[in-house]
C-alpha positions in Angstrom: 12.7 35.0 -6.0 13.5 37.9 -7.9 11.2 41.1 -5.8 8.3 41.8 -7.5 9.1 46.0 -7.6 11.9 45.0 -9.6 12.2 47.7 -12.4 14.3 44.8 -14.1 11.7 42.1 -14.0 9.5 43.0 -17.2 6.0 42.0 -16.8 3.2 42.9 -19.1 -0.6 43.8 -18.5 -2.5 40.6 -19.1 -4.9 42.7 -21.4 -2.2 43.9 -23.3 -1.2 40.1 -24.6 -4.7 38.9 -24.1 -5.6 41.3 -27.2 -2.4 41.0 -29.2 -3.0 37.0 -29.4 -6.3 36.6 -30.0 -5.6 36.6 -33.6 -2.8 34.0 -32.5 -5.2 31.8 -31.0 -7.8 31.1 -33.7 -4.6 30.6 -36.4 -3.6 27.8 -34.0 -6.8 26.2 -33.4 -7.2 26.0 -36.9 -3.3 24.5 -37.4 -4.3 22.1 -34.6 -6.8 20.7 -36.5 -5.6 20.7 -39.6 -3.0 18.7 -37.4 -5.3 15.9 -35.3 -7.3 15.2 -39.2 -4.2 14.6 -40.5 -2.7 12.5 -38.1 -5.8 10.4 -37.8 -5.9 9.6 -41.4 -2.9 8.2 -41.6 -3.4 5.9 -38.6 -5.2 2.7 -39.2 -7.1 -0.2 -37.4 -3.7 -2.5 -36.8 -1.6 -0.3 -35.7 -4.3 1.0 -33.0 -4.7 -2.6 -32.0 -1.1 -3.5 -32.4 -0.5 -0.8 -29.6 -3.2 -2.0 -27.4 -2.7 -5.4 -27.4 1.3 -5.1 -26.3 1.0 -3.0 -23.3 -2.3 -5.1 -22.5 -0.7 -8.2 -22.3 2.6 -6.4 -20.7 0.9 -4.9 -18.0 -0.9 -8.4 -17.3 2.7 -10.4 -17.0 4.4 -7.7 -14.9 0.9 -7.8 -12.9 1.8 -12.1 -12.4 5.0 -11.5 -11.8 4.5 -8.5 -9.0 1.6 -10.6 -7.4 3.8 -14.4 -7.3 7.7 -12.6 -6.9 7.2 -12.0 -3.3 6.7 -15.7 -2.5 10.4 -16.4 -4.3 12.0 -13.9 -2.2 11.1 -14.3 1.6 11.5 -18.5 0.5 14.8 -17.6 -0.7 15.9 -15.0 2.6 14.0 -17.7 4.5 16.2 -20.5 3.5 19.7 -18.7 3.2 18.8 -17.1 7.2 17.9 -20.2 8.4 20.9 -22.2 6.9 23.7 -19.4 8.5 22.6 -21.3 11.9 21.1 -18.0 13.3 17.8 -20.1 14.6 18.0 -23.5 15.8 16.0 -25.7 14.3 14.2 -27.3 16.7 13.3 -24.1 18.2 9.2 -23.4 17.0 8.7 -20.5 19.0 11.5 -18.7 16.7 10.5 -20.4 13.4 6.8 -19.0 14.5 8.3 -15.5 14.6 10.7 -15.7 11.9 7.0 -16.8 10.1 5.2 -14.4 11.1 7.5 -11.5 10.6 6.9 -13.1 6.3 3.7 -12.6 6.5 3.2 -8.8 7.7 6.7 -8.4 5.2 4.2 -9.6 1.8 0.4 -9.2 2.3 0.5 -10.8 -1.0 0.9 -14.4 1.1 -1.7 -16.4 2.0 0.6 -19.2 4.7 4.3 -19.4 5.6 6.2 -22.9 6.6 8.4 -24.7 8.1 8.5 -28.9 7.0 11.2 -30.5 8.3 12.3 -34.0 7.1 10.3 -36.1 9.8 7.9 -33.7 8.2 6.9 -32.1 11.1 5.6 -28.5 9.9 5.8 -24.9 12.0 3.0 -23.2 9.5 2.0 -19.6 10.3 -1.5 -18.6 8.4 -3.5 -14.8 7.7 -7.1 -15.0 8.9 -9.8 -14.2 7.3 -9.6 -10.1 7.5 -6.5 -10.0 6.6 -4.6 -8.7 9.6 -3.8 -11.2 12.0 -2.0 -14.3 11.9 -1.6 -17.9 13.3 0.9 -19.8 14.2 0.8 -23.8 14.4 3.2 -27.0 14.9 1.6 -29.4 12.6 2.1 -33.1 12.1 2.5 -33.4 7.9 2.4 -36.9 7.5 -0.6 -37.2 6.1 -1.5 -34.6 4.3 -0.2 -35.0 0.7 0.6 -31.2 0.6 2.9 -30.9 3.0 4.5 -34.2 1.6 4.6 -32.8 -2.0 6.3 -29.9 -1.2 9.2 -31.4 1.0 9.8 -34.1 -2.2 10.5 -30.9 -4.5 12.2 -28.9 -2.7 14.5 -31.4 -1.3 15.1 -31.8 -4.8 15.5 -28.2 -6.1 18.7 -25.9 -5.4 17.4 -23.0 -6.0 14.1 -21.5 -4.6 11.3 -23.0 -7.3 7.7 -22.6 -7.8 5.8 -26.2 -7.8 2.5 -27.1 -9.8 -1.0 -25.7 -8.7 -2.2 -27.6 -5.8 -5.5 -27.3 -4.0 -5.3 -27.3 -0.4 -8.3 -28.2 2.5 -7.7 -26.5 4.8 -8.1 -23.3 3.1 -10.6 -24.5 0.8 -8.4 -23.3 -1.9 -6.0 -23.4 -5.2 -2.6 -22.3 -4.3 0.6 -21.5 -5.8 3.7 -22.3 -3.7 7.2 -21.2 -3.7 9.5 -24.1 -2.3 13.5 -23.5 -1.7 15.5 -26.2 0.8 17.6 -25.7 3.4 21.1 -27.7 2.9 24.0 -28.0 5.5 27.0 -29.9 4.0 24.6 -31.1 1.1 22.4 -32.3 4.1 18.7 -31.2 3.2 17.1 -29.9 6.9 14.1 -28.6 6.1 12.2 -26.7 3.1 10.5 -23.4 3.4 7.4 -22.7 1.4 5.7 -19.6 0.9 1.4 -19.9 -0.4 0.1 -17.3 -3.1 -4.2 -17.9 -2.7 -5.0 -18.3 -7.2 -8.6 -16.9 -6.4 -6.4 -13.7 -4.7 -4.5 -13.4 -7.8 -7.6 -13.4 -10.0 -9.1 -10.8 -7.9 -6.2 -8.6 -7.9 -5.8 -9.1 -11.9 -9.6 -7.7 -12.2 -8.7 -4.2 -12.4 -5.3 -4.6 -14.2 -7.0 -3.8 -18.0 -8.6 -1.6 -19.9 -12.3 -1.5 -19.7 -13.2 -2.8 -23.3 -10.8 -6.1 -22.3 -10.7 -9.4 -20.9 -7.4 -10.8 -19.1 -6.9 -14.4 -18.9 -4.0 -16.2 -18.2 -3.6 -20.2 -18.8 -1.1 -22.8 -17.5 -0.6 -26.1 -19.2 -3.4 -28.5 -20.5 -5.0 -25.5 -20.8 -5.8 -25.5 -17.1 -6.9 -21.6 -15.6 -4.9 -19.8 -13.4 -6.5 -16.1 -13.8 -9.7 -15.5 -15.0 -12.5 -13.2 -13.6 -15.1 -15.9 -14.2 -12.5 -18.9 -12.7 -14.0 -19.2 -9.4 -17.7 -18.5 -10.3 -18.9 -21.3 -12.0 -20.0 -24.8 -10.4 -17.1 -27.1 -11.2 -15.5 -28.9 -8.1 -12.0 -28.1 -7.2 -10.4 -31.0 -5.2 -6.6 -32.2 -4.4 -6.5 -34.5 -7.7 -8.1 -31.3 -9.8 -6.7 -27.7 -8.2 -8.0 -26.1 -11.2 -10.5 -26.0 -14.4 -9.7 -26.0 -18.0 -10.4 -22.9 -20.2 -13.5 -24.8 -21.5 -15.1 -25.2 -17.8 -15.5 -22.0 -16.5 -18.4 -20.1 -17.9 -16.5 -17.6 -21.0 -18.1 -19.2 -24.5 -15.4 -16.3 -25.5 -12.6 -18.5 -23.9 -14.5 -22.1 -24.3 -13.4 -21.4 -28.0 -9.6 -21.4 -27.4 -7.5 -22.9 -30.3 -3.7 -22.2 -30.2 -3.5 -24.1 -33.7 -6.3 -22.1 -35.2 -4.2 -18.8 -34.0 -1.6 -16.8 -36.4 1.6 -14.8 -35.2 1.4 -11.1 -35.6 4.9 -9.1 -35.5 3.9 -5.3 -34.4 6.3 -3.1 -35.5 7.2 -0.9 -32.8 8.7 -4.6 -31.3 9.5 -6.5 -33.6 11.2 -8.7 -30.6 7.7 -9.4 -29.5 5.4 -11.4 -31.6 2.0 -12.3 -30.9 -0.7 -14.1 -31.3 -4.7 -13.6 -32.3 -7.9 -16.0 -33.2 -11.1 -14.5 -34.1 -13.9 -16.3 -33.1 -17.4 -15.9 -33.1 -19.8 -16.1 -30.0 -23.6 -15.4 -30.8 -23.8 -12.6 -33.1 -20.5 -11.0 -32.1 -17.7 -11.4 -33.2 -14.1 -11.3 -30.8 -10.3 -11.4 -31.2 -8.3 -13.3 -29.0 -4.7 -12.2 -28.6 -2.1 -14.3 -26.7 1.8 -14.8 -25.5 3.1 -17.7 -24.8 5.7 -17.3 -21.9 7.4 -21.3 -21.5 9.3 -20.3 -18.6 8.0 -17.7 -16.4 7.2 -19.2 -13.2 9.5 -22.3 -13.6 6.2 -23.8 -15.7 4.6 -22.7 -19.3 2.1 -19.6 -19.4 -0.7 -18.4 -21.6 -0.7 -15.0 -21.3 -4.0 -12.7 -23.2 -6.9 -11.1 -23.5 -9.8 -11.1 -25.4 -12.3 -8.3 -27.0 -15.1 -6.9 -29.4 -14.5 -6.7 -33.0 -16.8 -3.8 -32.7 -14.6 -1.9 -30.3 -11.8 -1.4 -33.0 -14.9 -0.6 -35.8 -15.8 1.9 -33.5 -12.6 3.9 -33.9 -13.3 4.7 -37.8 -17.1 5.9 -36.4 -15.0 8.5 -34.3 -12.8 9.6 -37.0 -15.3 10.8 -39.5 -17.2 12.4 -37.0 -14.0 14.6 -36.4 -13.5 15.3 -40.0 -17.3 16.8 -40.1 -16.6 18.4 -37.3 -13.6 20.3 -38.0 -14.9 23.6 -39.2 -17.4 23.6 -36.0 -13.8 23.5 -34.1 -12.6 26.2 -36.3 -15.6 28.2 -35.6 -15.9 27.6 -31.5 -12.1 28.3 -31.3 -12.9 31.8 -32.2 -15.8 32.8 -29.9 -13.1 30.8 -27.6 -10.2 33.0 -28.4 -13.2 36.3 -27.8 -14.1 35.3 -24.8 -10.3 34.4 -23.4 -9.4 37.9 -24.1 -11.9 38.9 -21.4 -11.0 36.6 -18.8 -7.6 36.3 -16.8 -6.8 32.7 -18.7 -5.5 29.6 -17.4 -2.8 30.7 -15.0 -5.8 32.4 -13.0 -7.2 28.8 -13.5 -4.4 27.3 -11.5 -3.5 29.8 -8.8 -7.8 29.3 -7.6 -7.0 24.9 -7.9 -3.5 25.5 -5.7 -5.3 27.3 -3.5 -8.5 24.7 -3.4 -6.0 22.3 -1.9 -4.5 24.7 0.6 -7.8 25.6 2.2 -8.7 21.9 1.5 -5.1 21.3 4.1 -3.2 19.5 1.1 -0.1 21.4 1.0 1.4 17.9 -0.4 -1.2 18.3 -3.1 -0.7 22.3 -3.5 1.9 23.0 -6.0 4.5 25.1 -6.4 3.4 28.3 -9.2 6.0 29.2 -11.9 6.4 32.5 -12.2 4.2 34.4 -15.1 4.8 37.4 -17.6 1.3 38.6 -16.5 2.2 41.3 -13.6 -0.9 40.9 -11.6 -0.5 36.7 -11.9 2.9 37.0 -11.1 2.1 39.2 -7.8 -0.7 36.9 -6.7 2.0 33.6 -7.7 4.8 35.2 -5.2 1.9 35.9 -2.7 0.5 32.1 -2.9 3.9 30.4 -2.6 4.9 32.4 0.0 1.9 31.3 1.7 2.3 27.7 0.9 5.8 27.2 2.3 4.4 29.2 5.3 1.9 26.8 6.1 3.5 24.1 5.0 6.2 24.6 7.6 3.7 25.0 9.5 1.7 22.0 9.9 4.8 20.1 10.8 4.7 22.1 14.1 1.6 21.6 14.7 -0.6 17.8 15.2 -2.2 16.9 12.2 -5.6 16.7 14.1 -4.9 20.5 15.4 -4.2 22.2 11.7 -8.2 21.9 10.5 -9.2 23.3 14.1 -6.7 26.4 13.8 -7.9 27.1 9.8 -11.5 27.5 11.5 -12.9 31.0 12.5 -13.9 29.2 16.1 -10.6 27.6 16.4 -10.0 29.3 20.1 -14.0 27.7 21.5 -13.0 24.3 20.2 -9.2 24.4 21.7 -10.2 26.2 25.1 -9.2 23.8 28.1 -11.8 21.9 28.9 -12.0 18.7 31.0 -12.3 15.9 28.2 -12.2 11.9 28.9 -9.7 10.2 26.9 -7.1 7.8 26.3 -3.3 8.3 26.7 -0.7 6.3 25.2 3.3 6.5 26.0 6.3 5.1 24.2 10.0 4.0 25.2 12.8 2.7 24.0 14.2 -0.1 25.4 18.0 0.4 26.2 18.0 3.8 24.8 20.9 4.9 26.8 22.8 2.6 25.1 22.0 3.5 21.4 22.6 6.4 21.8 26.5 5.6 22.8 27.1 3.6 20.4 26.2 5.7 17.6 26.8 9.7 16.3 25.3 12.1 17.2 23.7 12.3 13.5 23.1 8.8 13.2 21.2 9.1 16.3 19.1 11.5 14.4 18.3 9.5 11.8 17.8 6.5 13.4 15.3 8.5 16.0 13.7 10.1 13.0 12.8 6.8 11.6 11.4 5.0 14.7 9.3 7.9 15.6 8.1 8.0 11.4 7.3 4.1 11.9 5.2 4.8 15.3 3.4 7.6 14.6 2.1 6.2 11.0 0.3 4.3 13.2 -1.2 6.2 15.4 -2.0 8.4 12.9 -3.8 6.2 11.3 -5.9 4.8 14.4 -7.1 8.6 14.9 -4.7 9.2 17.6 -3.0 13.2 18.1 1.0 13.1 18.5 1.4 15.6 21.2 4.9 15.6 22.1 8.8 13.8 21.4 10.5 13.5 25.0 14.1 12.3 24.2 13.2 8.1 22.5 9.5 8.7 24.0 6.2 9.7 22.3 3.0 10.9 24.4 -0.3 10.2 22.4 -3.8 10.6 22.9 -6.9 9.9 22.0 -10.8 11.7 22.3 -9.3 15.2 22.3 -10.1 17.8 20.6 -12.5 16.2 18.6 -14.4 13.2 21.2 -14.0 9.7 20.1 -16.3 7.8 21.3 -13.8 4.3 20.9 -10.7 6.0 22.2 -9.7 3.0 23.9 -10.1 1.0 21.1 -8.0 3.1 18.8 -5.0 3.7 20.9 -5.5 -0.4 21.6 -5.3 -0.6 17.8 -2.1 1.5 17.4 -0.6 -0.7 20.2 -1.0 -3.9 18.6 -0.4 -2.1 15.0 3.3 -0.5 16.1 3.6 -4.2 18.0 3.7 -5.9 14.6 5.2 -3.2 12.3 8.5 -3.7 15.5 8.3 -7.7 14.8 8.9 -7.3 11.0 12.0 -4.8 10.9 13.3 -6.8 14.0 13.2 -9.3 11.6 14.8 -7.2 8.8 17.2 -5.8 11.3 18.2 -9.5 12.3 19.2 -10.6 8.6 21.8 -6.9 8.6 23.1 -8.7 11.9 21.6 -5.4 14.0 20.1 -6.1 17.4 16.6 -5.9 18.2 15.0 -2.9 18.9 12.3 -3.1 21.5 9.7 -0.9 23.0 7.4 -0.5 25.8 3.8 0.8 26.0 1.6 2.5 28.4 -1.9 2.6 28.0 -4.4 4.8 29.8 -8.1 5.8 30.2 -9.3 8.9 32.1 -10.1 12.6 32.3 -7.8 14.8 31.8 -7.8 18.6 30.3 -7.1 19.1 26.9 -6.5 22.4 25.9 -4.5 25.5 24.9 -1.7 25.4 27.8 1.1 27.8 28.2 2.6 31.3 28.0 0.7 33.7 25.6 3.6 33.6 23.5 4.6 30.1 23.5 1.5 28.0 23.7 0.8 24.1 23.3 -2.3 22.0 22.6 -1.8 19.4 25.6 -3.0 17.1 28.3 -2.6 17.6 31.8 -3.5 15.7 34.7 -3.6 12.3 36.4 -4.1 10.2 33.6 -1.4 11.8 31.4 1.1 10.3 35.1 -0.8 7.2 35.1 -0.2 6.5 31.3 3.6 7.4 32.0 4.1 5.1 34.7 2.4 2.0 33.1 5.1 2.4 30.3 8.0 2.5 33.2 6.3 -0.3 34.8 7.1 -2.8 31.9 10.0 -2.9 33.0 9.5 -5.1 36.1 7.7 -7.7 33.3 10.1 -7.3 30.6 11.1 -11.4 29.9 13.6 -9.7 26.7 11.7 -11.7 24.3 9.3 -9.5 23.1 9.7 -6.7 20.5 6.9 -4.6 22.2 6.0 -4.8 26.2 2.5 -3.3 26.4 1.2 -2.4 29.6 -2.6 -0.7 30.3 -4.8 0.1 33.2 -7.8 -1.3 34.2 -9.9 1.7 33.1 -8.9 1.1 29.5 -9.6 -2.8 29.8 -12.9 -2.0 31.2 -13.2 -0.2 27.8 -12.4 -3.1 25.6 -14.1 -5.9 23.6 -13.7 -9.5 24.9 -12.0 -10.3 21.4 -9.2 -8.5 22.7 -6.5 -10.7 24.7 -5.1 -9.1 28.0 -3.1 -10.5 31.2 -3.4 -9.6 34.6 0.2 -8.8 35.9 -1.6 -7.7 39.2 -2.5 -4.9 41.1 0.6 -2.2 41.8 0.9 1.4 43.1 3.3 2.9 40.9 5.5 5.5 41.4 3.9 8.7 43.2 1.0 7.5 43.4 -1.2 6.5 47.0 -3.7 4.1 45.3 -3.6 1.1 43.8 -3.6 0.4 40.1 -4.9 -3.0 38.3 -2.5 -3.6 35.2 -2.8 -5.8 32.3 -0.9 -6.9 29.4 -1.8 -7.0 26.1 -0.9 -9.8 24.0 
């Protein structure tokens, strides 16, 4: 950016520019009103409707595919991975871990399973809270859904979609993506990924405009998706997994009849015709608009929307109001030009909006302001941009939880050293020395940056503060500078989320032939001194005290109980365990005298 004092960078005084443009603003307002009136006059309701329909149906098609595609991708990956021989087909534990990794990677999935030819099934299911996963070995011999999935999957050569089915265990209708595992022509089993149809209907509710009602119909008029799909009193079963369009509580859709529809071809999309049908319900007329997709998910689908015909008619009423208001707009434009001549104008408002982002510490949302021909605005924008860049870098070097406190006038009081009850968490990469020897310095830095980003996101999400990075380790804490009564629970939840994320990431690495990244975590709760520590020229907000040492020793203790199978080994002290609710599963590891301590510590492993 050029120096603002540069005499060659000519800038105009604001008052001169605004005074000179007064007449231009009035003329521009008149021209804009005339152009809008002319544009409205040549538009008609058919063009508006065609644009609306094409946008709505295309949006619904993409949304539906986006909900279902992850299931096909998961079974395709799992089938190829198993066929490569990297996992033994009789290893239920490895198969369970693989299936739970698929659930973690694709939130759209309800369950993932592997069905062997003898109908023994390894299945991983998402719990009702959507976060926890359960894997088990099931006997599918007497369950029609497993028998049908094995039959259809075994006959397929590529991943396919099965027909909608009702699963009593889930008490909901679902779609299943199927992929066979073959070796030398022999079917070794079938992978299935289940997507909940009620969840798809729920997700598609917000994907259409406020004036339209979307729907998706399958073969023989069964309803795949509709906002009223599961609000009726009809009974679903294995023989009748979904209702027909005339069985749900929608009187408009109940009159749907494709044989009475006419074909419409949009001028802007001649290759994308659709069909429309007008129906009457009570005193209102509705327009049903739809497209047929013969093989969108291996079976014919009809995707459409309907809306009141009065929505289109209201457009013309608004056009008439616009014509009558044209003269008023011209007068308002002149008045506004007079007012704007006495004000700084739009650039100053942009500066005010940008500084509000900085006041809220939203550095990513605060834009870089452009240079201005107005001298005063240009100086202000230059000063703002420098301040934004400086504060942006400042926020990357200071823990995010501390930045709001540093910006307050009372920051010295809040950040002063004081004794607090905290929970401290240490992480460390297992075998990092070997990793460091194999990677170049540049690749090692990239590896650590990705690792710290992955772990740090879950720490911050649970309200934790990242104190420092020590080589390949992270030190984080909860309970300071702001008091958190549930600091121990937050720390444990962060460790559980890290464990789930690393398990999923290791599945991804395994698919690429990379070694897993395993981590030890130590968690301890106790009292520590929290505050600004250091010399006057260089201080850090950090923790000191025995609680920090115990957490670091617990992380190191993980070496003694590492069986080499877990992605994450989490050691928790009895002090932390006493603060946790009973639903968090802990396994006693005994009582140990940790290095550097004279008293024994009771230790648990977080499952």
